[in-house]
N, C-alpha and C positions, 0 to 999 in steps of 0.2 A: 271811760268816755260814758255820756249821757246817752240815754236811749234814742233820743232825737239825732245825735250824732251818729250813732250806730246803724240808724235806718238809713241815714244817707250816706254811709260810707260806701265805697267801691271797693270790688275784689281787686286788690294788689298781691304781687307775687310773695312779698313779705314785707310784713308791718310789725313794729315792736309790740302793739297793743292786741293786735289779732293773729299772728303767727303765718299768716299768709296760708299758702297752699300746704303747708306743712300740717294744716289742721286736717289735711284729709287722711294723716296717717296717725298723729298725735292723740286723739280722742278715744282710738281703738284700745288704749291700756287703762282708760280712766274706767271705774266702777259706774256700773247703769242700772236703775231699779228696773223691777217688773212694769211699773207704771210708764216709764219712758220707752220700754219696748213696745207695751201695747199703744201708746200715743205714735209711735212711730208706723208701727205697722197697719193700725187702722186710721191713719191720717185721711182727711177729706180733701178735695181739690181747693187751692187756695188762689185768691185773687192778689194782684201785684202789691196792693197797699197792705198786706197782711206779710209781706218778705221784706226783706233786705238782701242786698246783693254781696254779701260777705261768702268768702269760701265756707261750705258747708263742713260740719263737724260728724262723716259717717263714722261708725262704730259697729253696725249689727254684722258687716261682712266678714269681720274676722272671727266673730262667735260663728257664723256658717261656715267658715273654713274649718276651725277647730272640730266642730261636731261631725263634719262630714269626714274628716282625717280620721278621727277617732273611730268612726264605724266601718271605714276601709280597712285601718289596722286591725281591728277584729276580724273581720272577715279574712283576710290576708294571712294573719296567724293559723286560724282553723283550716284554711286551704293548705298552711304547709305542713300541717300536722296530720293531714288525712294522706299524703304520699299518693295520692292518684290525681297529677296534676293536670294532664291534659283532658281527663275526663271527669273531672270533679264537676257536680252540680253548683259549687261557688264560683267558679270561674266567670260564668256571666256576670254574677252581681258585684264582682269585684271588678271587672273590665268596665260595666257602666259606672258605678260609684267612683272609682279611680278617673273616669273620663270626666265626670260630673264637677269633681271638688272645685277645680279652678276657674272654670268657666261660669260657674253659678254663683262662687264669691263674686268674680268681676261683676256678675250682673246685679247683684245686691247692692254693690259697691254704687254703680251707675244708678240704680234706682233710687238710694239714698241721696246722691247729687241732685236728683231732679225736684227740685224746691217747690214745682207748680204742682206736684203731686196729681197731675192730669190723667196719669195712667193707673186704672184700677190692676188688681191682680190678675184678673182673669183678660186684661189686654196685654200684660206682660207675657204671661203663659201662651196667648195666642200667638204673639211674635216668636217665642222661644220654640215651642212645639209645631206649631202649622207653618209657621213662617221658614222655619229651617227645613221643614219638609218640601216645601215649595222652593226654596232655593237649591237643595239637592236634587230635585226632580229636573229643575231647569239645567244644572250643571249635567247631569246624566244625559239629557235629550241632546245638548250640545256636542257632549264627547262621543254620544253614538252617532250623531251626523258626522263628525269630523273622523271616525273610525272609518267611514266608507267613501270617504274623499280617495281618487285615484292614486295620488302619488303618496304613498304610505312612507317613504323614505324622508319625506317632510317632518312628518310628525312623530317618527319612530327611528331616529338617527342610530345607526349602529356604533358611531364613535361618541365615547363620552370620556370625561375627565373627571377622575374620582381622585380624593385623597391628595389635593394639591400642596405641594409643601410651601409653597410660597406663601406667604403672608399679603402679597399686591395680586391684584387681579387686572389682568391686561385684556385688551379688545382680542388680542388671538387666542388667549385660553378659552374665552366665552365663546367665539366662534368655533373654535376644536370642539368644545363641548356639546355646543347644539343648543343655540338660543330658542328655537322654535317650540320645542315641546315644553319648556319652561315658561314660555310667554303664553302660550294656549292655555296652560293649567290656571296662570294667574288671571287672564281675562276671562275665561268661562266662569271660573268661580266667582271672581269678583262683580261680574256681570251679572250672575243669577241672584247673587245677595244684593245688589244695588237694586234689580227690579222688584225683588221681594219687599226691602225694606221701603220703596216707594207705594208698593201696595198697602203695607201696614200703616204708611204715613197717611195715606190717602183717606182711610177710615177714619181719621181724625183731623180732615182737612179744615173745620171751621175755626180751629185755634191751633196752630202749630208753632211750638216753641224750641229753641235750641237745646235745651236740656231734653225735652221730649224727644226729639231726633235722635239725640246720642244714647239715651236709652233705648229707644225702637232698634237701632241699629245694634246695638251691643246685645239686646236679647237675640235677633235674628244670627249675629255672629257666635254667640254662645251656643245655640242649637247646632249651628254649622259644625263647630267646634268639638262638640261632645260626639255627633255622629261620625265623625272622621278620625277622632282620637279613639274610641272604642273599635272602629274597624281596624286601626294600625295594631293596638294592643292584642285584641282577640287573636289575629292572624300569627303572633308570635308569643304563645303561653310560656315558652320557656324563659322569655326575658321579661316576665311580667310586670316585676317591680321597677326595674330599669326604664322600661316603656312607660310606664305610668309617672315616672321621676321626670323624665324627657319631654313628655308632651307636656306635663304640668307645668314645667318651667318656660317652656316656649310659649304656652298658652296667652300669657299679659301681652305679649306684643304681635299676637297674630289674628285669628279672625275677628276675636271679641272687639279689639281694639280698632282694627279696621272697617269693621262694620258701623262703629261708634261714630268714627271720621266721616264716613259717607252719611251716614243718617243726620248726625248734626250738620253738615255741610248743607244737605237738601233742605234742613229745616230753616238754616240760616238764609237760604236763597229764597225762600217762601216770605220772609218778612212778616210771618206771622198768619198769613192766609196761603193754604195749599192750593195749587192749581195744577191741571193737566200737565202743562209743559215744565213743571218745577224739574225734571230729572234733566231736561235739555238746556237750564240754565247755566251760564257760563261757570260759575262758582260749584255746581252739582258735577258737572265734568272735569273741571279741574280735580276737584277732590278724587273722583273715580279714577282718573289717570294716575293721581300720585299714589293712590292705594295699590293701583295694579303694580305700578313701580317698586313698592315697597314689597308686596309679594313675590314680584318676580325676583328682586334680590333676595330675599330671605331664601327660597328655593334653591336659588343657584348655589348659594353660601353653603346651604345645609349640605348638599351634595358634592361640592368640590374643596371644602376647606376643612383642615383637620383641627382648626381651633373654633372657638364661637365669639371670638374678639369682635368680627365683624357683624355679627349677628345681635351682639350686645349694643353696639354702635346704632344699628338699626332700630333696636327698641328703644333708645334713647331719642332718635328723631321723632319716632312714631307718638311716644307720650308727651315730647315736647309739643307737638302739634295738637295734640288731642287735649292737653292742659289748656292752651291758647283757646281752643275751642269752648272749652267748658268756662273759661274765663269770660268769653264772650257772650255765652249763654247766661251769666249771672249779671253782666252789665245790659243785658236785654231786658232784665227785671227793673232797673231804673227807667229805662227808657219807655217801657209800658206804663210807669209810674207817672212819668212826665206827660205823656199822652192822655192820660184819664183825668 
């Protein structure tokens, strides 16, 4: 296609000339020069007329994954050779690096998707480190308050159903398991992340784009996932490698993706200008409720099912809506062009 045709081209799911969303994976396998890497890392903020709405071609995220994986495996081999498993000085490093691998890889992926380049490295780190700490603090305060409510049986039921051998889920099974603790966990964690994402987006309220919101939400979710995974892994050093693998495999469909959905929806609701009541707009509320439902179903299935089939289905649903949101963010570029 001619350059002018490419500039006017809108992102479709699949196109014989542009491969569509397959671009998100395809170009990771192509060679890239140091010049390309430097241009990507040091890129400046862009105006709408400098971009097109084609699906991006990210590739740096795979390099990030391989580098971090190599470092973690070196530490893991040294840890196994040391024979002082639970008292080893290498244990915290393996735990932290193992918890970082997938969330940071996903964060780099969403950073590459943000064609606006409107967030600096410092902005992303602020959402990742400070934002996740704020989200964890809000979650802790909410759960601390709930622990002191008078009816303890409401939030800590004795009757739970584990290792459900049935592949179907019935309402009776869910009621027997105890819906309340799973629902409370989903609501508190997602509310904490939503408030934090709102704060981080408010810092860039003059111009708030969908892809920028997706990146901000992913950064908050990535930090939250790192802290949560590190806590689970460090508490069971006897199953260190299996813990890292399990948490890594589930990470792409959990906090990072859920945060990206909330952030992107909030940014979409603003229509470019962030306002104080953005969090209460219908689109933001619907996205929050949808993410809470995903979180609730995920936690319930993890606890009660002997297979991961249902979790895989939830992952597909999550990423389907996330890709829709990204596609809408790419179409926003054309809308801004038309207005300018």
